[in-house]
N, CA, C and O atoms as CSV, one atom per row, in Angstrom:
chain,resi,resn,atom,element,x,y,z
A,1,MET,N,N,17.493,6.626,-13.047
A,1,MET,CA,C,16.397,7.274,-12.346
A,1,MET,C,C,16.592,7.152,-10.837
A,1,MET,O,O,16.372,6.080,-10.274
A,2,PRO,N,N,16.990,8.201,-10.196
A,2,PRO,CA,C,17.206,8.123,-8.748
A,2,PRO,C,C,15.909,8.125,-7.939
A,2,PRO,O,O,15.941,7.934,-6.724
A,3,PHE,N,N,14.785,8.336,-8.592
A,3,PHE,CA,C,13.515,8.394,-7.885
A,3,PHE,C,C,13.087,7.012,-7.382
A,3,PHE,O,O,12.524,6.909,-6.291
A,4,ALA,N,N,13.336,5.967,-8.137
A,4,ALA,CA,C,12.885,4.620,-7.777
A,4,ALA,C,C,13.539,4.101,-6.491
A,4,ALA,O,O,12.820,3.623,-5.614
A,5,PRO,N,N,14.867,4.170,-6.336
A,5,PRO,CA,C,15.443,3.687,-5.077
A,5,PRO,C,C,15.024,4.525,-3.867
A,5,PRO,O,O,14.846,3.995,-2.770
A,6,LEU,N,N,14.870,5.824,-4.072
A,6,LEU,CA,C,14.431,6.682,-2.980
A,6,LEU,C,C,13.029,6.293,-2.531
A,6,LEU,O,O,12.768,6.176,-1.333
A,7,LEU,N,N,12.133,6.095,-3.480
A,7,LEU,CA,C,10.772,5.700,-3.141
A,7,LEU,C,C,10.745,4.305,-2.517
A,7,LEU,O,O,9.925,4.045,-1.637
A,8,ALA,N,N,11.622,3.410,-2.954
A,8,ALA,CA,C,11.699,2.074,-2.368
A,8,ALA,C,C,12.113,2.147,-0.900
A,8,ALA,O,O,11.569,1.417,-0.071
A,9,VAL,N,N,13.054,3.007,-0.571
A,9,VAL,CA,C,13.489,3.152,0.825
A,9,VAL,C,C,12.375,3.752,1.679
A,9,VAL,O,O,12.143,3.309,2.804
A,10,VAL,N,N,11.693,4.754,1.149
A,10,VAL,CA,C,10.590,5.375,1.895
A,10,VAL,C,C,9.479,4.359,2.133
A,10,VAL,O,O,8.945,4.272,3.239
A,11,PHE,N,N,9.129,3.595,1.112
A,11,PHE,CA,C,8.093,2.568,1.268
A,11,PHE,C,C,8.542,1.479,2.241
A,11,PHE,O,O,7.724,0.946,2.990
A,12,ALA,N,N,9.841,1.141,2.238
A,12,ALA,CA,C,10.342,0.126,3.171
A,12,ALA,C,C,10.208,0.602,4.611
A,12,ALA,O,O,9.863,-0.183,5.495
A,13,LEU,N,N,10.475,1.870,4.850
A,13,LEU,CA,C,10.309,2.407,6.207
A,13,LEU,C,C,8.844,2.381,6.637
A,13,LEU,O,O,8.529,2.036,7.776
A,14,PHE,N,N,7.945,2.750,5.707
A,14,PHE,CA,C,6.517,2.650,6.017
A,14,PHE,C,C,6.114,1.207,6.267
A,14,PHE,O,O,5.289,0.938,7.140
A,15,GLY,N,N,6.682,0.280,5.515
A,15,GLY,CA,C,6.389,-1.139,5.713
A,15,GLY,C,C,6.873,-1.643,7.057
A,15,GLY,O,O,6.203,-2.452,7.699
A,16,LEU,N,N,8.034,-1.169,7.486
A,16,LEU,CA,C,8.553,-1.562,8.793
A,16,LEU,C,C,7.661,-1.027,9.916
A,16,LEU,O,O,7.363,-1.736,10.877
A,17,ILE,N,N,7.244,0.222,9.782
A,17,ILE,CA,C,6.346,0.796,10.787
A,17,ILE,C,C,5.015,0.055,10.807
A,17,ILE,O,O,4.488,-0.249,11.877
A,18,ALA,N,N,4.468,-0.236,9.626
A,18,ALA,CA,C,3.202,-0.964,9.557
A,18,ALA,C,C,3.350,-2.372,10.114
A,18,ALA,O,O,2.449,-2.859,10.796
A,19,GLY,N,N,4.465,-3.035,9.838
A,19,GLY,CA,C,4.694,-4.374,10.367
A,19,GLY,C,C,4.800,-4.389,11.877
A,19,GLY,O,O,4.271,-5.288,12.531
A,20,ILE,N,N,5.478,-3.403,12.435
A,20,ILE,CA,C,5.597,-3.301,13.895
A,20,ILE,C,C,4.223,-3.081,14.517
A,20,ILE,O,O,3.867,-3.742,15.493
A,21,LEU,N,N,3.451,-2.154,13.953
A,21,LEU,CA,C,2.113,-1.890,14.492
A,21,LEU,C,C,1.212,-3.114,14.382
A,21,LEU,O,O,0.469,-3.426,15.312
A,22,TYR,N,N,1.276,-3.806,13.250
A,22,TYR,CA,C,0.432,-4.986,13.039
A,22,TYR,C,C,0.796,-6.115,14.004
A,22,TYR,O,O,-0.083,-6.729,14.608
A,23,ALA,N,N,2.086,-6.382,14.144
A,23,ALA,CA,C,2.523,-7.498,14.981
A,23,ALA,C,C,2.247,-7.235,16.460
A,23,ALA,O,O,1.717,-8.101,17.156
A,24,PHE,N,N,2.597,-6.064,16.932
A,24,PHE,CA,C,2.439,-5.793,18.360
A,24,PHE,C,C,0.994,-5.521,18.755
A,24,PHE,O,O,0.616,-5.740,19.905
A,25,ARG,N,N,0.180,-5.044,17.811
A,25,ARG,CA,C,-1.239,-4.884,18.107
A,25,ARG,C,C,-1.882,-6.240,18.384
A,25,ARG,O,O,-2.672,-6.388,19.316
A,26,GLY,N,N,-1.535,-7.220,17.564
A,26,GLY,CA,C,-2.054,-8.564,17.772
A,26,GLY,C,C,-1.551,-9.182,19.062
A,26,GLY,O,O,-2.301,-9.877,19.747
A,27,LEU,N,N,-0.299,-8.941,19.402
A,27,LEU,CA,C,0.262,-9.472,20.644
A,27,LEU,C,C,-0.433,-8.870,21.862
A,27,LEU,O,O,-0.806,-9.591,22.787
A,28,ILE,N,N,-0.602,-7.576,21.863
A,28,ILE,CA,C,-1.261,-6.907,22.995
A,28,ILE,C,C,-2.715,-7.351,23.097
A,28,ILE,O,O,-3.224,-7.561,24.198
A,29,TYR,N,N,-3.380,-7.494,21.965
A,29,TYR,CA,C,-4.776,-7.932,21.952
A,29,TYR,C,C,-4.913,-9.340,22.542
A,29,TYR,O,O,-5.787,-9.587,23.373
A,30,ASP,N,N,-4.049,-10.258,22.108
A,30,ASP,CA,C,-4.110,-11.631,22.620
A,30,ASP,C,C,-3.767,-11.702,24.097
A,30,ASP,O,O,-4.435,-12.405,24.854
A,31,LEU,N,N,-2.748,-10.993,24.510
A,31,LEU,CA,C,-2.372,-11.031,25.925
A,31,LEU,C,C,-3.452,-10.410,26.810
A,31,LEU,O,O,-3.650,-10.850,27.943
A,32,ALA,N,N,-4.139,-9.411,26.314
A,32,ALA,CA,C,-5.186,-8.763,27.106
A,32,ALA,C,C,-6.429,-9.637,27.199
A,32,ALA,O,O,-7.078,-9.669,28.244
A,33,LEU,N,N,-6.776,-10.352,26.117
A,33,LEU,CA,C,-7.996,-11.144,26.115
A,33,LEU,C,C,-7.804,-12.549,26.672
A,33,LEU,O,O,-8.618,-13.011,27.472
A,34,THR,N,N,-6.750,-13.229,26.265
A,34,THR,CA,C,-6.584,-14.624,26.649
A,34,THR,C,C,-5.431,-14.871,27.609
A,34,THR,O,O,-5.407,-15.892,28.296
A,35,GLY,N,N,-4.500,-13.973,27.666
A,35,GLY,CA,C,-3.341,-14.165,28.525
A,35,GLY,C,C,-2.265,-15.026,27.902
A,35,GLY,O,O,-1.234,-15.278,28.526
A,36,SER,N,N,-2.489,-15.482,26.674
A,36,SER,CA,C,-1.486,-16.285,25.978
A,36,SER,C,C,-1.425,-15.833,24.514
A,36,SER,O,O,-2.241,-15.035,24.052
A,37,VAL,N,N,-0.455,-16.357,23.821
A,37,VAL,CA,C,-0.268,-16.000,22.419
A,37,VAL,C,C,-0.662,-17.186,21.557
A,37,VAL,O,O,-0.144,-18.289,21.733
A,38,ASN,N,N,-1.581,-16.958,20.621
A,38,ASN,CA,C,-1.972,-18.052,19.726
A,38,ASN,C,C,-1.035,-18.093,18.518
A,38,ASN,O,O,-0.281,-17.147,18.289
A,39,PRO,N,N,-1.075,-19.161,17.757
A,39,PRO,CA,C,-0.157,-19.291,16.614
A,39,PRO,C,C,-0.343,-18.202,15.560
A,39,PRO,O,O,0.620,-17.827,14.891
A,40,GLY,N,N,-1.552,-17.694,15.401
A,40,GLY,CA,C,-1.785,-16.626,14.433
A,40,GLY,C,C,-1.050,-15.358,14.803
A,40,GLY,O,O,-0.539,-14.650,13.936
A,41,THR,N,N,-0.998,-15.073,16.079
A,41,THR,CA,C,-0.276,-13.881,16.532
A,41,THR,C,C,1.220,-14.079,16.350
A,41,THR,O,O,1.927,-13.155,15.948
A,42,ALA,N,N,1.697,-15.263,16.641
A,42,ALA,CA,C,3.116,-15.539,16.415
A,42,ALA,C,C,3.453,-15.428,14.931
A,42,ALA,O,O,4.531,-14.957,14.568
A,43,LEU,N,N,2.537,-15.859,14.084
A,43,LEU,CA,C,2.747,-15.745,12.646
A,43,LEU,C,C,2.697,-14.284,12.186
A,43,LEU,O,O,3.326,-13.923,11.192
A,44,ALA,N,N,1.953,-13.453,12.906
A,44,ALA,CA,C,1.868,-12.028,12.552
A,44,ALA,C,C,3.217,-11.334,12.693
A,44,ALA,O,O,3.429,-10.284,12.085
A,45,PHE,N,N,4.122,-11.884,13.469
A,45,PHE,CA,C,5.452,-11.293,13.578
A,45,PHE,C,C,6.258,-11.468,12.295
A,45,PHE,O,O,7.300,-10.835,12.125
A,46,MET,N,N,5.783,-12.319,11.397
A,46,MET,CA,C,6.410,-12.411,10.082
A,46,MET,C,C,6.147,-11.139,9.275
A,46,MET,O,O,6.821,-10.877,8.279
A,47,ALA,N,N,5.157,-10.349,9.715
A,47,ALA,CA,C,4.890,-9.072,9.053
A,47,ALA,C,C,6.065,-8.114,9.222
A,47,ALA,O,O,6.223,-7.182,8.434
A,48,LEU,N,N,6.881,-8.336,10.234
A,48,LEU,CA,C,8.070,-7.498,10.414
A,48,LEU,C,C,9.068,-7.697,9.273
A,48,LEU,O,O,9.886,-6.819,8.995
A,49,ILE,N,N,8.997,-8.837,8.625
A,49,ILE,CA,C,9.851,-9.115,7.471
A,49,ILE,C,C,9.078,-8.909,6.172
A,49,ILE,O,O,9.588,-8.320,5.219
A,50,GLY,N,N,7.850,-9.398,6.149
A,50,GLY,CA,C,7.068,-9.387,4.916
A,50,GLY,C,C,6.621,-8.016,4.449
A,50,GLY,O,O,6.725,-7.699,3.264
A,51,MET,N,N,6.131,-7.209,5.354
A,51,MET,CA,C,5.626,-5.896,4.940
A,51,MET,C,C,6.712,-4.991,4.366
A,51,MET,O,O,6.485,-4.366,3.330
A,52,PRO,N,N,7.881,-4.894,4.998
A,52,PRO,CA,C,8.923,-4.073,4.359
A,52,PRO,C,C,9.357,-4.608,2.992
A,52,PRO,O,O,9.632,-3.831,2.078
A,53,LEU,N,N,9.418,-5.936,2.855
A,53,LEU,CA,C,9.815,-6.497,1.563
A,53,LEU,C,C,8.791,-6.197,0.475
A,53,LEU,O,O,9.149,-5.790,-0.630
A,54,ILE,N,N,7.525,-6.400,0.794
A,54,ILE,CA,C,6.473,-6.168,-0.188
A,54,ILE,C,C,6.375,-4.691,-0.537
A,54,ILE,O,O,6.244,-4.335,-1.709
A,55,LEU,N,N,6.437,-3.835,0.465
A,55,LEU,CA,C,6.335,-2.409,0.185
A,55,LEU,C,C,7.586,-1.859,-0.498
A,55,LEU,O,O,7.495,-0.887,-1.247
A,56,THR,N,N,8.747,-2.459,-0.256
A,56,THR,CA,C,9.950,-2.055,-0.979
A,56,THR,C,C,9.802,-2.360,-2.457
A,56,THR,O,O,10.125,-1.528,-3.306
A,57,LEU,N,N,9.319,-3.540,-2.761
A,57,LEU,CA,C,9.090,-3.914,-4.153
A,57,LEU,C,C,8.045,-3.010,-4.796
A,57,LEU,O,O,8.213,-2.579,-5.937
A,58,ALA,N,N,6.966,-2.719,-4.068
A,58,ALA,CA,C,5.937,-1.827,-4.590
A,58,ALA,C,C,6.494,-0.422,-4.821
A,58,ALA,O,O,6.203,0.196,-5.845
A,59,GLY,N,N,7.284,0.083,-3.889
A,59,GLY,CA,C,7.883,1.401,-4.052
A,59,GLY,C,C,8.837,1.464,-5.227
A,59,GLY,O,O,8.895,2.471,-5.932
A,60,LEU,N,N,9.585,0.393,-5.443
A,60,LEU,CA,C,10.505,0.348,-6.568
A,60,LEU,C,C,9.745,0.368,-7.888
A,60,LEU,O,O,10.113,1.096,-8.810
A,61,ILE,N,N,8.691,-0.425,-7.977
A,61,ILE,CA,C,7.894,-0.475,-9.210
A,61,ILE,C,C,7.193,0.863,-9.446
A,61,ILE,O,O,7.203,1.379,-10.564
A,62,ILE,N,N,6.589,1.422,-8.404
A,62,ILE,CA,C,5.913,2.718,-8.542
A,62,ILE,C,C,6.919,3.806,-8.904
A,62,ILE,O,O,6.614,4.684,-9.710
A,63,GLY,N,N,8.109,3.758,-8.321
A,63,GLY,CA,C,9.139,4.737,-8.640
A,63,GLY,C,C,9.620,4.620,-10.072
A,63,GLY,O,O,9.842,5.633,-10.735
A,64,LEU,N,N,9.785,3.398,-10.557
A,64,LEU,CA,C,10.205,3.212,-11.948
A,64,LEU,C,C,9.148,3.705,-12.920
A,64,LEU,O,O,9.456,4.419,-13.874
A,65,VAL,N,N,7.898,3.323,-12.674
A,65,VAL,CA,C,6.815,3.742,-13.561
A,65,VAL,C,C,6.601,5.251,-13.466
A,65,VAL,O,O,6.440,5.921,-14.486
A,66,GLY,N,N,6.598,5.790,-12.244
A,66,GLY,CA,C,6.419,7.226,-12.066
A,66,GLY,C,C,7.553,8.032,-12.686
A,66,GLY,O,O,7.311,9.071,-13.301
A,67,GLY,N,N,8.788,7.561,-12.530
A,67,GLY,CA,C,9.929,8.240,-13.141
A,67,GLY,C,C,9.873,8.196,-14.651
A,67,GLY,O,O,10.188,9.180,-15.321
A,68,TRP,N,N,9.470,7.047,-15.191
A,68,TRP,CA,C,9.338,6.939,-16.640
A,68,TRP,C,C,8.246,7.869,-17.156
A,68,TRP,O,O,8.438,8.559,-18.157
A,69,LEU,N,N,7.093,7.889,-16.470
A,69,LEU,CA,C,6.004,8.769,-16.885
A,69,LEU,C,C,6.424,10.237,-16.809
A,69,LEU,O,O,6.119,11.022,-17.707
A,70,PHE,N,N,7.121,10.602,-15.737
A,70,PHE,CA,C,7.588,11.985,-15.603
A,70,PHE,C,C,8.527,12.342,-16.743
A,70,PHE,O,O,8.376,13.397,-17.359
A,71,ASN,N,N,9.494,11.479,-17.033
A,71,ASN,CA,C,10.447,11.769,-18.100
A,71,ASN,C,C,9.764,11.803,-19.466
A,71,ASN,O,O,10.116,12.607,-20.329
A,72,HIS,N,N,8.794,10.929,-19.648
A,72,HIS,CA,C,8.085,10.870,-20.922
A,72,HIS,C,C,7.255,12.134,-21.148
A,72,HIS,O,O,7.311,12.732,-22.222
A,73,PHE,N,N,6.488,12.536,-20.139
A,73,PHE,CA,C,5.606,13.684,-20.315
A,73,PHE,C,C,6.311,15.019,-20.126
A,73,PHE,O,O,5.799,16.052,-20.559
A,74,SER,N,N,7.462,15.015,-19.496
A,74,SER,CA,C,8.179,16.282,-19.339
A,74,SER,C,C,8.718,16.776,-20.670
A,74,SER,O,O,8.980,17.969,-20.821
A,75,ARG,N,N,8.889,15.894,-21.631
A,75,ARG,CA,C,9.301,16.330,-22.969
A,75,ARG,C,C,8.219,17.177,-23.615
A,75,ARG,O,O,8.517,18.138,-24.323
A,76,TRP,N,N,6.958,16.820,-23.370
A,76,TRP,CA,C,5.856,17.619,-23.906
A,76,TRP,C,C,5.746,18.933,-23.155
A,76,TRP,O,O,5.520,19.984,-23.756
A,77,LEU,N,N,5.906,18.873,-21.852
A,77,LEU,CA,C,5.740,20.066,-21.026
A,77,LEU,C,C,6.944,20.995,-21.107
A,77,LEU,O,O,6.864,22.141,-20.664
A,78,ASP,N,N,8.036,20.532,-21.653
A,78,ASP,CA,C,9.218,21.358,-21.802
A,78,ASP,C,C,8.950,22.522,-22.746
A,78,ASP,O,O,9.615,23.556,-22.671
A,79,ARG,N,N,7.986,22.354,-23.626
A,79,ARG,CA,C,7.655,23.388,-24.595
A,79,ARG,C,C,6.804,24.497,-23.985
A,79,ARG,O,O,6.647,25.560,-24.585
A,80,LEU,N,N,6.261,24.257,-22.807
A,80,LEU,CA,C,5.428,25.266,-22.176
A,80,LEU,C,C,6.302,26.296,-21.462
A,80,LEU,O,O,7.291,25.947,-20.819
A,81,ASP,N,N,5.928,27.555,-21.583
A,81,ASP,CA,C,6.613,28.626,-20.864
A,81,ASP,C,C,5.679,29.155,-19.799
A,81,ASP,O,O,4.479,29.307,-20.027
A,82,MET,N,N,6.229,29.430,-18.651
A,82,MET,CA,C,5.429,29.930,-17.554
A,82,MET,C,C,5.903,31.333,-17.176
A,82,MET,O,O,7.102,31.567,-17.023
A,83,ASN,N,N,4.990,32.232,-17.033
A,83,ASN,CA,C,5.319,33.605,-16.684
A,83,ASN,C,C,5.027,33.825,-15.206
A,83,ASN,O,O,3.868,33.873,-14.795
A,84,LEU,N,N,6.077,33.956,-14.415
A,84,LEU,CA,C,5.943,34.141,-12.975
A,84,LEU,C,C,6.463,35.509,-12.548
A,84,LEU,O,O,7.071,35.649,-11.487
A,85,ASP,N,N,6.218,36.516,-13.384
A,85,ASP,CA,C,6.702,37.865,-13.068
A,85,ASP,C,C,6.075,38.445,-11.823
A,85,ASP,O,O,6.678,39.296,-11.170
A,86,PHE,N,N,4.885,38.008,-11.478
A,86,PHE,CA,C,4.225,38.555,-10.299
A,86,PHE,C,C,4.955,38.183,-9.006
A,86,PHE,O,O,4.728,38.810,-7.972
A,87,LEU,N,N,5.817,37.182,-9.051
A,87,LEU,CA,C,6.565,36.787,-7.851
A,87,LEU,C,C,7.726,37.736,-7.567
A,87,LEU,O,O,8.221,37.780,-6.441
A,88,ASP,N,N,8.166,38.491,-8.563
A,88,ASP,CA,C,9.291,39.401,-8.371
A,88,ASP,C,C,8.914,40.678,-7.645
A,88,ASP,O,O,9.804,41.407,-7.207
A,89,ASP,N,N,7.648,40.975,-7.502
A,89,ASP,CA,C,7.220,42.228,-6.850
A,89,ASP,C,C,7.474,42.253,-5.384
A,89,ASP,O,O,7.163,43.242,-4.720
């Protein structure tokens, strides 16, 4: 199923973007309010590693389940015929 690795990569990219936004938002907020960085903000930079990993795993699982469901139900839908003659006009 090539759908699962593709979805895992897409989710990993979203996780990286979300991690960057989360980490730097906290840094800018702390620097603007207090002028220093507290330990929680420093820990938020772990989101740069954690969010892509978690979302990659989620994308892989969703891709596997979604691919299996598609393959399972496409056998039923294979019997359906669709008439798209109106597109030829």
